[in-house]
C-alpha positions in Angstrom: -73.0 110.3 -0.7 -72.5 108.5 -4.3 -68.5 109.8 -4.6 -67.7 108.5 -1.0 -69.3 105.2 -1.6 -67.3 105.0 -5.0 -64.1 105.7 -3.3 -64.8 103.5 -0.4 -65.4 100.3 -2.5 -62.7 101.1 -4.8 -60.3 100.9 -2.0 -61.8 97.9 -0.6 -61.5 95.9 -3.8 -58.0 97.3 -4.3 -57.0 96.0 -0.9 -58.4 92.3 -2.0 -56.7 92.5 -5.0 -53.4 93.3 -3.7 -53.6 90.4 -1.2 -54.3 87.9 -3.8 -51.9 89.1 -6.1 -49.2 89.6 -3.4 -49.7 86.2 -2.5 -48.2 85.0 -5.8 -44.7 83.8 -5.4 -42.1 85.1 -7.2 -41.2 82.3 -9.9 -42.3 84.4 -12.8 -41.3 87.9 -11.9 -42.0 89.5 -15.2 -45.6 87.9 -15.5 -46.4 89.1 -12.0 -45.3 92.8 -12.5 -47.5 92.5 -16.0 -50.5 91.5 -13.8 -50.1 94.0 -11.3 -49.7 96.8 -14.0 -53.0 95.5 -15.6 -55.1 95.2 -12.5 -53.8 97.9 -10.2 -53.1 101.1 -12.3 -56.1 103.1 -11.7 -59.7 102.3 -13.1 -62.7 103.2 -11.7 -63.8 99.9 -10.4 -67.4 100.0 -11.7 -68.0 96.5 -11.6 -66.9 96.0 -8.2 -68.9 99.2 -7.2 -72.0 97.4 -8.5 -71.3 94.2 -6.8 -70.8 96.0 -3.4 -73.7 98.7 -3.8 -76.2 95.9 -4.9 -75.3 93.7 -2.1 -75.5 96.3 0.3 -79.0 97.3 -0.8 -80.2 94.0 -0.4 -78.5 93.4 3.0 -75.8 91.0 1.9 -73.1 90.5 4.1 -69.9 92.7 2.7 -67.6 89.8 3.5 -69.5 87.6 1.0 -69.1 90.3 -1.6 -65.7 90.7 -1.6 -64.6 87.4 -3.7 -67.1 88.2 -6.4 -66.0 92.1 -6.3 -62.3 91.0 -7.0 -63.0 88.3 -9.3 -65.2 90.1 -11.6 -62.5 93.1 -11.8 -59.8 90.3 -12.8 -62.0 89.3 -15.6 -62.2 92.9 -16.4 -58.6 93.5 -16.2 -57.9 90.7 -18.7 -60.2 91.7 -21.0 -58.3 95.4 -21.2 -54.8 93.6 -21.2 -55.9 91.6 -24.3 -58.0 94.2 -26.0 -55.1 96.6 -26.3 -53.0 94.1 -28.0 -51.6 94.7 -31.6 -53.9 91.9 -32.9 -57.1 93.4 -31.3 -57.2 97.8 -30.8 -53.5 97.8 -31.0 -53.7 100.6 -28.1 -50.3 102.0 -26.3 -52.0 104.0 -23.7 -54.5 102.7 -20.9 -55.5 105.0 -17.8 -52.7 107.3 -18.9 -50.0 105.0 -19.0 -48.4 102.4 -21.2 -50.3 99.4 -22.0 -49.1 96.2 -20.3 -47.7 94.6 -23.9 -45.8 98.0 -24.5 -44.7 98.0 -20.9 -44.0 94.1 -20.7 -43.9 92.9 -24.4 -46.7 91.4 -26.1 -45.9 87.7 -24.5 -46.4 88.7 -21.0 -49.3 90.5 -21.7 -51.0 87.5 -23.4 -50.0 85.4 -20.2 -51.0 88.4 -17.9 -54.1 88.3 -19.2 -54.6 84.6 -19.3 -53.4 84.5 -15.7 -55.7 87.4 -14.3 -58.7 85.3 -16.1 -57.7 82.2 -14.0 -57.2 83.9 -10.8 -60.9 85.3 -11.0 -61.9 81.8 -10.6 -59.6 80.8 -7.9 -61.0 83.5 -6.0 -64.2 83.1 -6.5 -64.1 79.4 -5.7 -62.1 79.7 -2.3 -64.3 78.7 0.7 -66.4 81.3 1.7 -68.5 80.9 5.5 -71.2 83.5 4.1 -71.7 81.8 0.9 -73.6 78.2 0.3 -71.7 76.1 -2.5 -74.4 76.3 -4.6 -74.4 79.8 -4.5 -70.7 80.0 -5.4 -71.5 77.3 -8.2 -74.3 79.7 -9.8 -71.6 82.5 -9.5 -69.0 80.8 -11.2 -71.7 79.5 -14.1 -72.7 83.3 -14.1 -68.9 84.8 -14.6 -68.0 82.1 -17.1 -71.2 82.8 -19.3 -70.7 86.7 -19.0 -66.9 86.3 -19.7 -67.1 83.8 -22.7 -68.5 83.2 -25.9 -72.0 84.3 -25.0 -70.5 87.4 -23.6 -67.7 89.6 -23.4 -65.5 87.3 -25.9 -68.2 86.7 -28.4 -68.9 90.6 -28.5 -65.5 91.2 -29.0 -65.4 88.8 -31.9 -68.6 90.9 -33.4 -66.6 93.9 -32.9 -63.2 92.8 -34.9 -65.4 91.4 -37.7 -67.2 94.7 -37.7 -64.3 96.9 -38.3 -64.2 98.6 -41.8 -67.8 97.5 -42.0 -70.9 99.5 -41.6 -73.2 97.5 -38.9 -76.9 98.5 -38.3 -78.1 99.6 -34.8 -79.6 96.2 -33.8 -76.2 94.5 -34.4 -74.5 97.3 -32.6 -76.4 96.8 -29.7 -75.8 93.0 -29.8 -72.4 93.6 -30.1 -72.1 96.0 -26.9 -74.7 94.0 -24.9 -72.0 91.0 -25.0 -68.9 93.0 -25.3 -69.7 95.5 -22.3 -72.7 95.1 -21.0 -72.7 91.1 -20.3 -69.7 91.9 -17.2 -71.6 94.7 -16.0 -74.9 92.7 -15.9 -72.9 89.8 -14.0 -71.6 92.2 -11.5 -75.2 93.1 -10.5 -76.0 89.3 -10.9 -73.5 88.0 -8.4 -74.5 90.2 -5.9 -78.4 88.9 -6.7 -77.0 85.3 -6.1 -75.4 86.4 -2.9 -78.7 87.8 -2.0 -81.1 84.8 -3.3 -83.2 87.3 -4.4 -86.7 86.2 -5.4 -87.2 85.8 -9.2 -89.6 88.7 -10.0 -87.3 91.0 -8.1 -84.2 89.3 -9.8 -85.9 89.9 -13.0 -86.4 93.4 -12.3 -82.8 93.9 -11.3 -81.3 92.6 -14.2 -83.5 94.8 -16.4 -81.7 97.7 -14.6 -78.1 96.1 -15.3 -78.9 95.4 -18.9 -79.9 98.9 -19.4 -77.2 100.6 -17.5 -74.7 98.4 -19.3 -75.5 99.3 -22.8 -75.9 103.1 -21.5 -72.0 102.7 -20.4 -71.1 102.1 -23.7 -73.1 104.5 -25.5 -71.6 107.1 -23.0 -68.1 105.6 -23.9 -68.8 106.3 -27.6 -69.4 109.7 -26.7 -66.5 110.6 -24.6 -64.3 108.9 -27.5 -65.5 112.2 -29.7 -66.2 114.7 -26.9 -63.5 114.2 -24.2 -59.7 114.8 -24.4 -57.1 112.0 -24.4 -56.0 113.3 -20.8 -59.4 112.9 -19.7 -59.8 109.4 -21.3 -56.4 108.1 -20.2 -56.2 106.8 -23.8 -56.0 108.3 -27.3 -59.1 110.5 -28.1 -60.8 109.3 -31.3 -59.6 105.7 -31.5 -62.9 104.6 -32.5 -63.0 106.8 -35.5 -59.3 106.0 -36.2 -60.2 102.3 -36.2 -63.2 102.8 -38.4 -65.6 101.2 -35.9 -69.3 101.3 -36.1 -70.3 103.4 -32.9 -73.8 104.9 -31.6 -72.8 108.3 -32.6 -71.7 107.1 -36.1 -75.1 105.5 -36.4 -77.5 108.0 -34.6 -75.4 111.3 -34.5 -74.0 112.6 -31.3 -77.5 114.2 -30.5 -78.8 111.1 -31.0 -76.4 108.9 -29.1 -77.3 111.0 -26.1 -80.7 110.8 -26.4 -80.4 107.0 -26.6 -78.1 106.9 -23.1 -80.4 109.0 -21.4 -83.5 106.9 -22.7 -81.5 103.6 -21.2 -81.1 105.1 -17.8 -84.5 106.0 -17.7 -85.6 102.3 -18.4 -83.0 101.4 -15.7 -84.8 103.7 -13.2 -88.2 102.6 -14.2 -87.0 99.2 -13.1 -85.6 100.3 -9.8 -89.2 102.0 -8.9 -90.9 98.4 -9.0 -88.9 97.2 -6.2 -89.2 97.3 -2.4 -85.6 98.6 -1.5 -83.9 101.7 -0.8 -82.5 102.0 -4.3 -81.3 105.7 -4.1 -77.3 105.1 -4.3 -77.6 103.0 -7.1 -80.3 105.2 -8.9 -77.5 107.7 -8.7 -74.9 105.8 -10.1 -77.0 105.4 -13.2 -77.1 108.9 -13.7 -73.1 109.3 -13.1 -72.9 106.6 -15.8 -73.8 109.2 -18.7 -72.7 112.2 -16.7 -69.1 111.2 -16.5 -66.1 112.6 -18.5 -63.8 109.6 -18.1 
């Protein structure tokens, strides 16, 4: 059931992304090609999956979720393009293919990231009969907060400053709650906004989301050690080569695995307190720490 749902939602968000990117005119063909390369060259679509699966669990019309799913994937794609730049992680491989700055040059990669970021807000603010204006405004605020200083960008800044320096577990957790976790939590939050969820249920779902987001990063750190370059679609051992603090480095490999498992148990515990059929997103939580890519 989970594998089928993942594929279904991957296909749906890819169609929507293709539609929006296809509507761009041909005035800047290299920029458009770089955007397409960054946004549509594979990817697990974890964040759109969470938008759709949580929204479906809460009875939200899927049409009300399409723009949020596409918008958050545009933000994710932009973050990866910029993350791969020479001034950041300086990676040449992403999803088994050349990174955007390798394929289209550094200037086009910077512009492609910028343009995907702004496209996200163009998409999420477009008129939608299934959402009230105040819901769309709340979505914009959530996405902006998760993407900016208080979220992903702030986490990336901490990551850069921590390179070649050993940081403690609290600082590493803060880093990844922002850099990785904020956008994963936001995917869930966008669905909660569309559902007008009561505050008590809202907080429990956000507990699920926050635990899931951090577990995702812990597993990424583990895979950087245990998976191959072919499995990862990017160079194996890149964190070690960049001299970054990671959960396995601080906790040991077994300790990192135990940490990821505990985070998933925390996520599942939150779901048990909710009156919804949460089996799909519970299965997804297990998938997060069982995946090999």
